[in-house]
N, C-alpha and C positions, 0 to 999 in steps of 0.2 A: 446429478449434483456431484461436485468435486471439491475436495478440501485438501490442498497441498500448500506447502510453504513456498513463498516467493521472497527471496532476499532483495531488499531495496536499500538505496542510499539517498538520503535527503540532506543536502549540504546547507540550506538556508531557508528563510521564511518564504521566499519566492517559489522555491521548489516544492515546499510543503503546500502552498496555495495551489499550484498547478496539479500536484498529486491528488489533492482532495477534490478538485474540480473534475478530474478524470474519473476517479473511483466513484464519485457520486452519480455519475451518468449510468451506472450499472445497478440492476436489481441484485439483491443478495446481501449477505453479511460479510463484512471485511474487517478483520482485526489486525492491528499492527502491534508487534511485540518488540520489546527491548528487555532482554533477560526474561524475568518472570512478570514484568510490567506489561499490561495490555490496555490498549485504547481502541476505540472505534476508528477505523481508517478513514471515515468520512468526516471526522471531527478535527478541524484546524487547531482548536484550543487543546484538545487531547494530545495531538501529535507534538505541539509546542511544549508540552510538559515533559517530553522525553529528551534523553541525551542523544542528540542527532549524531554525535561523534562515535557512538557505539553501533554495534551490528544490529540492524533492524530486519525483521521479516514480517511478512503479511500472510495471513491465511484467508482463503476465500471459500465461501460456501455459496456457490452459484452454479448456473448451467455451464457445461463445458464450452459452449460457443461463446458465452459472455466472458469466461475466463481467458480464452484465447484472444478475443478482441481487446480485453483489458491489458493483457501482456503486450500486445502489439502497440497500443497507445503509450504504455509506460516505457517501452523500449525506445520509442521515438524521442522521449525527453531524457533518455539515458538514466532512468531511475532504477531499472532492474539490474541487479548484480548477477543473480542466478535464479533460475526458475525450474 
């Protein structure tokens, strides 16, 4: 299991939708943070309550192989700022 921060950038509802579809493909717990506010990263409605203009980061509690595959998929859509 691994639990590290992944900085992400979501600019609009379409990107949020794609992000949630990708994250939902993986087993594990994924939380998205904006300051001290935290939502389930698999929840479109939860993410849309956040200020997408602010710095966002995700924590993942999953297998290392799943985390690497998730990062690969998120980098394809240019969502990952830093990992």
